N, C-alpha and C positions, 0 to 999 in steps of 0.2 A: 430488564434490558440494561445495556451499558451505554454510557455516553462517550463519544469518541471525538477527539479534536486533532486535526492534522496540522502540521507545520513543516517548514523547510523548503517550500517551493520558491521559485524565482526564475530569473533570466540567466541563461548560461549559453556559451558558444558551443557549437558542435564539437564533440570530443571531450567536453568537460564532464564534471561530476556534480551531483547533488545528493543530499541525504535527507529523506523525508522521515518524519517522526509522527507516530500516532499515539497519543496519550489517552488512556482509558480510565473511566471511573465507573463504579457500579459492581455488581456481583461478579466475581472472577469466573464462575462457571459459564456465564453467558458470553465470555470471550475466549472460550476454549480454542476456537479456530478464528484466526484473524487474516483477512485478505486485503490486498490492495487492488483497486480497479482504476481505470481511467476512462475519461469520456470527453469528447470535444462537442461543442454545440452542433446539433443536427446529426450527430453520429450515435451509434449504439455504444452502450457501455461495454468495456473490454476487460476481461480478467487479466491481471498482471502477475500476481503472486499470492501465495498463502502459506501459513505456518500453523502448526498445532501447538498446544500448550507447552509441551516439553521441548519444542524446537527440533524434534527428531524427524518430523515429516514436513518437507517444504515442496512447493510446486511452483512452476514458472511457465508463463506463456512462452511459446517458441521464439517470439519476437524479442524477448529480453534475456533469454538464457545466455549465461556467460558474461552478461553485462550488469545485471541487477542481482543484489543479494538481500534477502529478507532475514531479519533476526528479531529476537524479542528479549526483553528483560522483565520478567514477571515481578520482580521486587519493585520495579519502578512503573509497572503497568504500561510499558511502552513497546511498540513494535516499529522497527525502523526498516526503511527500504533504501539501501545504498545503490545509487544509480551511477554507473560509470559509462564512458564511451557514448555519451548521449548523442542522439541524432535528432534532426528536425522533426522526424515522424513521432518522436516521443512527446512532442508538445501536446498537452492535454490538461484537464483538471484531474487530479489524482485524489481518490477517495479511499479511506480505510473502512472496513466493515467487519462485523463480528457475528459469530453464531456459536451455539452450544455444541452441536455435533456435526459430523460430516454430512449426515443426511438432511440436516435442516437447511432452510434457505437463510441467507444472510439477513438478519432482521434489525441490526443496529448499524447506522451509517453516520459518518462524519459529514461535515459541510464541504470538504474538499480544499485542496491547495493547488494553485496554478503553477504549472511547469512550462516554461517556454524555452525552446532550444533554437538559437539562431544559426543560420548557415554561414 
């Protein structure tokens, strides 16, 4: 498995931007697919975005399309999530996760970073 550590969360006003980073350590193959998820206390975890190893395949939840951009730098073992035009509804704990293939379940998770968007 791979170890994941998120950073970059914080408090921002609506309309502002944040850039989250996920730094990974461990076997590269186990982080072929990296995803970002978010979850608020008492709510179900929600998929936000994902990216494959080469960066050629990205996916976004409808709620963030056009506002969030996922990218990765394999030389630095990082996957970033640029979040623009933030809304109060984007307030959540954001987690990155990794898996080896598309058919696998995500089996490595970070501890999360809090994003709070004020109105």
